[in-house]
C-alpha positions, 0 to 999 in steps of 0.5 A: 254836218251834211252828208250827200249820197250820190245816185246810181251812175255817179260819185262824191264829186257830182254836179249836185254835190258840188253845187250843195257844197258851194251854195251851203258853205259854211255848213260843212258837206261831205259826199263820200264816193261808194258802189251804189250799184252794189247793194251789200258793199254800199251799206257797208262803206257808208256804215263805216263812214257814218259811224265815224261822222256820227261820233264826230258831230255828237262830240261837236254838239253839231247836228247831222242831216243825211241827203240822198239823191235817187239810189242815194235816197233808198241807202239814206232811207235805210242808214237813217234807221241805223245811225242817229241822224237828225233829219233825212232829205231825199231827192227823187228817191228810188224806193223800190230799186228791185222793181225799178232797175229790172228795165235797166239791167246791162252795161252802164257808164259812170260819168264822174268816175269815167268807168263801165259797170254791169248791172245784173239781175242778181245785183238789182234783187240784192237791193231788196233787203235794204228796203224799209217796211215801214217809214212812220217811225219818227225819222224827220224826213223831207222829200224834194220831188220833180214830177217831170222825173222820166226815170221814177214815178214821183207819186211812189215816193209820195204815197209812201211818205204821205202820212209821215213826210214833209213832201214838196212836189214840184211841177215839171223838172227831171231825175236830174232835179231842176230845183236845186235853189229850192233844195239848197234853201230847205237845206239851209232852213232845216240845218239852222233849225237844228242848231237853234 
């Protein structure tokens, strides 16, 4: 099973999730909707779901790959240390949201959910307890980074994972991530490698 975690102003029905689900079939892919702007609630909701999915995949002897985009990468990094995940894949991850999101405090619009929400300074600071102090702890990790990301400096994630992650840095692109074809190929390769 592949679990896809969406970013801040997104949902489980996002374009990226839909493309991955369609292109990776018949590999099962689930993409929960969770409140990415509410850190403690997001971790609580995703932990409940991952407890169920890890039990299910273990019973079926199937691998579980966790994929996180932007803030989904941040939560995925934390959760991969608390559940038996076989591989973590992060796409343009927001690994320091307590710094990054200070610049965007205010009202936001979640287009997939057609909802407005307010991101406060306190909500931004509430992400800090979910950081991972040391990532070189044995969790198999692949990063897909667009160097043209206009929101997050790709070099942050590259520096954090340079000694313990498989890095794929693409020229150009954007925060939306312009290299889904490559992501599909890599996810299929990772998943099939875990099955063998």
